[in-house]
Every structure is written in structure tokens, then in C-alpha cells.
ZAMARGU-4260 file (C-alpha; in steps of 0.2 Angstrom, whole numbers, plus 5000, padded with zeros to 4 digits):
<rodrens>
0) 5071/4956/4969 | 5077/4942/4958 | 5070/4925/4962 | 5083/4911/4960 | 5070/4899/4952
5) 5067/4912/4938 | 5085/4913/4933 | 5082/4902/4918 | 5070/4914/4910 | 5077/4921/4893
10) 5070/4934/4881 | 5077/4933/4863 | 5075/4948/4852 | 5080/4946/4833 | 5071/4950/4817
15) 5078/4934/4809 | 5066/4919/4811 | 5080/4907/4808 | 5091/4914/4823 | 5075/4914/4834
20) 5072/4896/4830 | 5090/4891/4833 | 5091/4900/4850 | 5075/4893/4856 | 5081/4876/4852
25) 5098/4878/4860 | 5091/4886/4876 | 5076/4875/4879 | 5088/4860/4877 | 5099/4867/4891
30) 5083/4870/4903 | 5079/4888/4899 | 5062/4895/4897 | 5062/4905/4881 | 5052/4920/4875
35) 5055/4928/4858 | 5052/4945/4850 | 5054/4950/4832 | 5058/4968/4836 | 5064/4980/4850
40) 5047/4987/4853 | 5039/4970/4855 | 5053/4965/4866 | 5050/4979/4878 | 5032/4974/4880
45) 5037/4956/4884 | 5050/4962/4897 | 5037/4971/4907 | 5025/4956/4905 | 5036/4941/4908
50) 5051/4949/4918 | 5065/4938/4911 | 5082/4937/4919 | 5091/4937/4902 | 5089/4947/4886
55) 5098/4941/4871 | 5096/4955/4857 | 5102/4958/4840 | 5108/4975/4835 | 5099/4979/4819
60) 5080/4977/4821 | 5064/4986/4814 | 5054/4998/4825 | 5068/4999/4839 | 5086/4993/4837
65) 5096/4984/4850 | 5105/4999/4857 | 5089/5009/4859 | 5081/4994/4867 | 5095/4992/4879
70) 5094/5010/4884 | 5075/5009/4887 | 5077/4993/4898 | 5090/5001/4909 | 5077/5016/4912
75) 5063/5004/4917 | 5058/5002/4935 | 5059/4983/4936 | 5059/4972/4951 | 5075/4963/4946
80) 5090/4966/4936 | 5091/4960/4918 | 5107/4953/4911 | 5109/4959/4893 | 5119/4950/4880
85) 5121/4957/4862 | 5122/4944/4848 | 5127/4953/4832 | 5137/4952/4816 | 5146/4968/4821
90) 5163/4966/4827 | 5171/4983/4828 | 5179/4989/4844 | 5168/5005/4843 | 5152/4994/4842
95) 5157/4984/4858 | 5160/5001/4867 | 5143/5008/4861 | 5134/4992/4867 | 5142/4993/4884
100) 5139/5011/4886 | 5120/5008/4882 | 5120/4996/4897 | 5124/4979/4889 | 5133/4966/4900
105) 5141/4955/4887 | 5144/4955/4868 | 5144/4940/4856 | 5148/4940/4838 | 5139/4929/4825
110) 5140/4915/4820 | 5133/4908/4836 | 5143/4896/4846 | 5133/4886/4858 | 5147/4882/4871
115) 5152/4901/4872 | 5134/4906/4874 | 5131/4894/4888 | 5147/4899/4897 | 5142/4918/4895
120) 5124/4914/4902 | 5132/4904/4916 | 5143/4919/4921 | 5128/4930/4920 | 5119/4919/4933
125) 5133/4922/4945 | 5130/4940/4944 | 5111/4939/4945 | 5113/4928/4961 | 5124/4941/4968
130) 5112/4955/4964 | 5098/4945/4972 | 5108/4942/4988 | 5112/4961/4989 | 5094/4966/4985
135) 5088/4954/4999 | 5101/4962/5011 | 5095/4979/5007 | 5076/4975/5007 | 5076/4965/5023
140) 5081/4969/5041 | 5095/4957/5047 | 5088/4954/5064 | 5070/4951/5060 | 5070/4948/5042
145) 5055/4960/5040 | 5055/4973/5026 | 5066/4988/5030 | 5058/5006/5031 | 5063/5010/5013
150) 5055/4994/5006 | 5040/4997/5017 | 5037/5014/5009 | 5038/5007/4992 | 5025/4994/4996
155) 5014/5007/5005 | 5014/5018/4990 | 5006/5004/4979 | 4993/5000/4993 | 4990/5019/4995
160) 4986/5020/4977 | 4975/5005/4977 | 4965/5011/4992 | 4962/5028/4984 | 4957/5021/4967
165) 4944/5008/4974 | 4939/5019/4989 | 4945/5005/5001 | 4948/5007/5019 | 4967/5007/5024
170) 4974/5008/5042 | 4991/5009/5049 | 4997/5003/5067 | 5013/5010/5074 | 5020/4998/5088
175) 5034/5002/5100 | 5041/4990/5114 | 5039/4999/5131 | 5054/5003/5141 | 5066/4993/5129
180) 5082/5002/5135 | 5081/4995/5153 | 5079/4977/5145 | 5095/4980/5136 | 5104/4988/5151
185) 5098/4975/5163 | 5100/4959/5153 | 5111/4964/5138 | 5108/4967/5120 | 5107/4948/5115
190) 5092/4947/5127 | 5085/4963/5119 | 5086/4955/5102 | 5077/4939/5108 | 5063/4950/5114
195) 5062/4959/5097 | 5062/4942/5088 | 5048/4936/5100 | 5037/4951/5096 | 5040/4949/5078
200) 5035/4930/5079 | 5018/4936/5087 | 5017/4950/5074 | 5018/4937/5060 | 5006/4926/5068
205) 4993/4939/5070 | 4994/4946/5052 | 4985/4941/5036 | 4995/4937/5020 | 4989/4954/5013
210) 4995/4964/5028 | 5012/4973/5027 | 5024/4974/5042 | 5041/4981/5044 | 5054/4986/5057
215) 5053/5004/5057 | 5066/5008/5070 | 5076/5000/5084 | 5061/4993/5094 | 5047/5001/5083
220) 5037/4992/5070 | 5023/4997/5058 | 5009/4986/5052 | 4998/4991/5036 | 4981/4984/5036
225) 4973/4985/5019 | 4954/4985/5018 | 4953/4988/5037 | 4944/5002/5045 | 4949/5010/5062
230) 4937/5000/5072 | 4943/4983/5065 | 4962/4989/5067 | 4959/4993/5085 | 4952/4976/5088
235) 4968/4969/5079 | 4979/4980/5089 | 4972/4976/5106 | 4973/4957/5102 | 4991/4959/5098
240) 4994/4969/5113 | 4987/4956/5124 | 4997/4942/5116 | 5014/4952/5119 | 5009/4955/5137
245) 5007/4936/5139 | 5024/4932/5131 | 5039/4927/5142 | 5056/4927/5134 | 5068/4916/5143
250) 5087/4921/5142 | 5098/4910/5153 | 5090/4911/5170 | 5080/4926/5167 | 5062/4927/5162
255) 5059/4944/5153 | 5041/4951/5150 | 5038/4965/5139 | 5023/4976/5133 | 5019/4987/5118
260) 5011/5003/5115 | 5001/5005/5099 | 4994/5019/5089 | 4980/5016/5076 | 4975/5028/5062
265) 4964/5026/5046 | 4967/5035/5030 | 4956/5050/5031 | 4946/5059/5017 | 4958/5074/5016
270) 4974/5065/5017 | 4984/5069/5001 | 5001/5060/5005 | 5004/5042/5012 | 5016/5050/5025
275) 5001/5058/5033 | 4994/5041/5038 | 5010/5036/5046 | 5011/5053/5055 | 4994/5051/5062
280) 4997/5034/5068 | 5014/5040/5076 | 5004/5054/5085 | 4992/5041/5092 | 5007/5030/5097
285) 5014/5045/5107 | 4997/5047/5115 | 4997/5029/5121 | 5015/5032/5128 | 5009/5048/5137
290) 4994/5040/5144 | 5003/5025/5153 | 5010/5013/5139 | 5004/4995/5136 | 4988/5002/5128
295) 4981/5006/5111 | 4976/5023/5106 | 4967/5028/5089 | 4965/5044/5080 | 4949/5047/5090
300) 4960/5047/5106 | 4966/5064/5100 | 4949/5071/5101 | 4945/5064/5118 | 4953/5064/5135
305) 4965/5077/5141 | 4973/5089/5130 | 4991/5084/5126 | 5004/5096/5119 | 5018/5090/5107
310) 5030/5089/5122 | 5018/5080/5133 | 5013/5095/5143 | 4996/5103/5144 | 4989/5120/5137
315) 4984/5125/5154 | 4987/5143/5160 | 4986/5150/5142 | 4973/5161/5132 | 4964/5144/5128
320) 4958/5142/5146 | 4939/5141/5147 | 4937/5142/5128 | 4926/5129/5119 | 4927/5123/5102
325) 4911/5132/5097 | 4920/5149/5098 | 4932/5145/5084 | 4921/5135/5073 | 4913/5141/5057
330) 4895/5138/5058 | 4887/5125/5046 | 4878/5133/5032 | 4874/5117/5022 | 4873/5098/5023
335) 4870/5085/5011 | 4859/5069/5012 | 4865/5052/5010 | 4853/5048/4995 | 4858/5064/4985
340) 4865/5061/4968 | 4883/5066/4964 | 4876/5079/4952 | 4866/5087/4965 | 4879/5087/4979
345) 4891/5095/4966 | 4879/5109/4962 | 4877/5111/4981 | 4896/5113/4984 | 4897/5126/4970
350) 4882/5135/4976 | 4889/5138/4993 | 4907/5139/4987 | 4914/5126/4999 | 4926/5112/4996
355) 4917/5099/5007 | 4901/5096/5016 | 4895/5084/5030 | 4883/5071/5025 | 4868/5068/5037
360) 4854/5055/5039 | 4835/5061/5039 | 4836/5065/5057 | 4852/5076/5054 | 4864/5064/5062
365) 4882/5065/5055 | 4886/5050/5043 | 4902/5056/5035 | 4909/5070/5023 | 4910/5072/5005
370) 4923/5083/4996 | 4927/5089/4979 | 4941/5077/4979 | 4930/5062/4982 | 4919/5068/4967
375) 4934/5070/4956 | 4939/5052/4959 | 4923/5045/4951 | 4919/5060/4940 | 4926/5052/4924
380) 4914/5036/4925 | 4898/5036/4915 | 4887/5033/4930 | 4895/5046/4941 | 4881/5059/4940
385) 4867/5047/4946 | 4878/5038/4960 | 4872/5041/4978 | 4882/5052/4990 | 4884/5037/5002
390) 4893/5027/4989 | 4908/5038/4989 | 4907/5048/5005 | 4920/5046/5018 | 4913/5040/5035
395) 4930/5041/5044 | 4928/5059/5050 | 4936/5067/5065 | 4923/5075/5076 | 4923/5086/5092
400) 4908/5090/5103 | 4902/5108/5103 | 4908/5111/5121 | 4924/5102/5120 | 4939/5113/5125
405) 4947/5122/5111 | 4964/5116/5118 | 4960/5098/5113 | 4956/5103/5095 | 4972/5113/5094
410) 4982/5098/5101 | 4974/5087/5088 | 4980/5099/5074 | 4997/5101/5081 | 5000/5082/5084
415) 4993/5076/5067 | 4991/5080/5049 | 4972/5083/5051 | 4967/5099/5041 | 4949/5101/5047
420) 4937/5093/5059 | 4918/5093/5061 | 4910/5100/5077 | 4894/5091/5083 | 4881/5092/5096
425) 4872/5076/5100 | 4879/5068/5084 | 4873/5082/5073 | 4885/5093/5063 | 4885/5111/5069
430) 4901/5118/5060 | 4919/5115/5056 | 4935/5120/5063 | 4951/5121/5051 | 4968/5126/5054
435) 4964/5143/5046 | 4949/5146/5058 | 4960/5143/5073 | 4972/5155/5067 | 4958/5167/5064
440) 4953/5164/5082 | 4970/5170/5088 | 4968/5186/5079 | 4950/5188/5085 | 4946/5201/5099
445) 4942/5188/5112 | 4961/5184/5112 | 4964/5202/5118 | 4951/5200/5131 | 4961/5186/5139
450) 4977/5196/5137 | 4969/5209/5148 | 4963/5196/5161 | 4980/5190/5162 | 4987/5207/5167
455) 4995/5211/5150 | 4985/5227/5148 | 4996/5240/5157 | 4988/5257/5155 | 4971/5263/5149
460) 4979/5278/5140 | 4986/5265/5127 | 4968/5263/5121 | 4968/5281/5114 | 4985/5279/5106
465) 4980/5262/5098 | 4963/5270/5091 | 4973/5283/5082 | 4985/5271/5075 | 4970/5260/5069
470) 4964/5274/5058 | 4979/5270/5046 | 4974/5257/5033 | 4992/5252/5032 | 4994/5247/5050
475) 4987/5232/5059 | 4977/5236/5075 | 4987/5236/5091 | 4983/5222/5103 | 4979/5235/5116
480) 4966/5243/5105 | 4959/5226/5101 | 4958/5222/5120 | 4950/5239/5125 | 4937/5237/5111
485) 4933/5219/5116 | 4930/5224/5134 | 4916/5235/5128 | 4907/5221/5119 | 4894/5211/5128
490) 4897/5192/5128 | 4913/5195/5117 | 4902/5199/5102 | 4909/5210/5088 | 4900/5226/5086
495) 4907/5227/5068 | 4896/5213/5062 | 4882/5225/5060 | 4894/5236/5049 | 4899/5221/5039
500) 4881/5217/5036 | 4877/5235/5031 | 4892/5235/5019 | 4887/5218/5011 | 4869/5224/5008
505) 4876/5240/5000 | 4888/5230/4989 | 4873/5219/4984 | 4863/5234/4980 | 4877/5242/4970
510) 4880/5225/4960 | 4862/5224/4956 | 4862/5242/4949 | 4878/5238/4939 | 4870/5223/4931
515) 4854/5232/4927 | 4862/5247/4919 | 4874/5236/4909 | 4863/5222/4904 | 4869/5220/4886
520) 4888/5221/4888 | 4892/5222/4906 | 4910/5226/4911 | 4915/5210/4921 | 4930/5216/4929
525) 4921/5227/4942 | 4908/5214/4944 | 4920/5201/4948 | 4929/5212/4960 | 4913/5216/4969
530) 4908/5198/4970 | 4925/5193/4978 | 4923/5207/4991 | 4906/5201/4995 | 4913/5183/4997
535) 4926/5190/5009 | 4913/5199/5019 | 4903/5183/5020 | 4918/5174/5027 | 4921/5188/5040
540) 4902/5187/5045 | 4903/5168/5047 | 4919/5168/5057 | 4913/5182/5069 | 4895/5176/5071
545) 4892/5171/5089 | 4887/5153/5091 | 4874/5146/5103
</rodrens>
């Protein structure tokens, strides 16, 4: 946005020192702040540095001429509009057309006439003031004078990049006025507007100068809290909730009380887009509404309490009944220590072919998680190899207890952008559940067992038919065959685990023989294929291994 007090800032670009001195003298005498550049390239650098409101440029200059400079300025992402005036000896009609097509606003022919120049700049000031006013109307909500959603997203993008670059905490709070429609219906829309203004006044009063707030919808607001973790954001949100609950809005003879529901989320380690942070906060807000309103819920709320579906119902009466998180998790094969170096943990990730690993203290308690992405953020720095893991790990990890219902984990994945969670027992990591591992669980034989228990297995003869169909490698196993096989398995264990292990051992032996017989110039294509198949077998073993 253009700030009116900066409308006197002028950049003059001309390779003639005499013209520069003359313009500086005339403009400064009229109250303008003047910057000068001797060529187009220098002018472009000064525009980004000083952000002038006016650019007066010559046509012919070294490095970059006036036409090219004008075109480049119009393609810059600047916070305000620049009024461009060409001052040149060129007077042909084609020159005027070319300048205007390049993005110029005005065209003056040398020799310079002071009164005409001041008049043209005065006309430019009227355009800049109008542009400023239109920018303010577009950027601010008319009722609350808070940034609009579009403006908020622009500011969020900058804060998101800063938080990622410097590994800073960042939290978002979604806020919704409870039962706002009855307020409008009972007392009228002007009364509803007064309630909104009152909430906004409290919101401003509770925010720091560095916090970003906006009106996100009709009665919905969002606050972005830089350098604030989830625990601190929860304290902020709870304090604000209490202040709103104590607020009384007087309209005529009516005293109106309102409450708010709030959802709090912190930027997580595996979040790739800023929209994911707002989405998670919005899901927490939904949880607050579903659990009674006038309350604050955080991302951890999605891992505790009753399992909530996207529509507010439960997953009761489904194949998830009685299933614990342990049944869908991939058992933990490795952890990192907080005092490890980045070089050591990187080798660890590569050795076990995983993209992230939990970080534990000497007693095995979960401290956080470190991923390839966290390492890449600091990998370019000279001190990276010797930095400690706890300096760059992410402590804000979503966790579930080993015996928590799997329905609650599924609810968390459906309702939020979270991609994976850590499963713990008494604070110690036992495994991880990802979206893929839950999908794998639904294809697991235990799903078929529950289908049988719900009466979906109609005939025993279907088993023989399904067995025959399963012999074809091009067909997926029929669910009835899977179900019948699962019934014969004690404790739901997969008897094929033994065959997988035998196949893995045989492939390892064959691979060793290949390498021994081709030690000088081994053929890497079959070796790579064998290694890929072995990795797949290991994944199958981990996914199907029973947990205790």
C-alpha cells in the first residue's frame, strides 16, 4: 500500500549529471525527497531499496534504457504503485506510444519546464492517493478494519518462510463466535456487528505487535502467533476466551453476551504448505464446536477423547471396533539420541532407509523427531555435520498411546493434514502410523476377520472358489478367501510371514553368490532388482509382524 506521507519520494534516472543536479534542485525546493541514479540498472536497485512513489527517467541511458527500466518496474512485486514519467528529447508520436505501452504514466519533452513538471507530479499524486485508498479498501475488512483473508495469506507466506528458515515455532488460532446466527435473528444485524466489533477490540488488546490477525469469514477470525509453540498459544487462546465470555455488548435495552470456540495448531515438522497449518487449526476448531463450544482445543485434542468423524459422528459399529493403534503401526526399528551429530543421524537414516526417526533421551523417552527435510535445511552450513540433533529436531510431534483405539488415529488423519504419528508406550516410541500403514491395515487379513464377524461371510464354499482364483498372479485375492484364511490364523497372525522370511533369506543368499561370482565387474541391474525386492519383503514383514 502507498503511504501518503511517502508521496514526496522521487527517483530520478538520467546519465546526464547536469540534468540530475537540476532536477534535484527543483524537486528539493518543492519539498520532495530525491534519489538519483545514472543508469537504468542502478535505478532498478534503488527502487527496491527506497520504494519511491515517482520515477522520472530519461530514455537513452547506459546498461539499461528507460523503456526497459519501465518494463522491469511494472513486473516487480512492489508494495505500492510507482508513477513513471519519461523526460526525454524524443518528441515523435511513436516514441510517446512506445513509452505508454511500456507502462509509463506521463511523457515530458526536454528542455525541462519547472511549472509543467510540478503540475504533472501533482496530477500523479491524485492517482497515487486514489490507488492508496483502493488498496486499503481491498486489504482491510470494512467492518473490523482487520486484514482480509487475501492479505492475511500474503503475510502468512512471509512468516511461514521466516519460521522455516530460522527453525522458529509458529502457531495459528482459528476463532469462531458461538451461535452467532441467533444473535442476528434475535437482535438484528446491527447488534451482530457490534458483537463482532467488541470481539475484535478484545482480539487487538490481547495480541502483540508481531501477531497477525484477520477476519477470515463472517464471524470467524484467525490469529497467527510467531515464535509461539502450541502450549503458549493454548494459554493465549484460553485467556482470550475468558475475556470474550466476560464481555457484555449493550444494544438499546438489550445486553448481549457471546462466547467463542478456538482451535490451536502449531506448525509441524512434516508440514509442507502453509495451508496445512490453517487446516489443522480449523479441524481443532471443529473439535471445539463438537465438544460443547466455548472452549479451546489443540492438535493434541485430535489424539485424545472420543473419536470424531468429519461429520461429527463416530466410527462405532465399523470394522475398527476393538482395534488398537498397535495393530496398524509399523514397529520402530531405530531411534536417534539427542546428542548425536547431524552427520551420524544422516548415516543412520540412510542405513535404515527411512525418511525420519524419533529422537529419545538416555532413558528412551520421546523428545521429538528429525527428518531428512530438517537436515536439508541446515546441510549447506559449514557447521552442519557437527551440530547436535536436538538443535534442529522438531519437538512438536503428534503421538498416540499403543492401546488407543485405531478409530481415533484414523479420525486424526481424516480431520487434519497430518501424514504420520508416533505410537508410544509410557512415553517411549514403539512405532509409527502413517496414512499408508492404515491403508495397508484395511487390506490386511484382520479386516476380513471382522467382515466375517459382522455376518458378511455367507457360505463356506466360497472359500474353495476364492482359493482357486488366488492362484492367478493377475487377480487380487477375493475378500472371502482372505477371510477364511484369517479364521485359521491364531491371534490373527499371518502364516505367510514365515514364507516371506524364507524368501528373504534365499534372496540374500543368492545376492551374496552373485556378488562373489562377479566380484570384478558385477552386473548391477539384477543386483539392484534383488535389493529392491528384498526391501519390499522387509516392508511386508514389518507391516505384518505382530506387536506386543
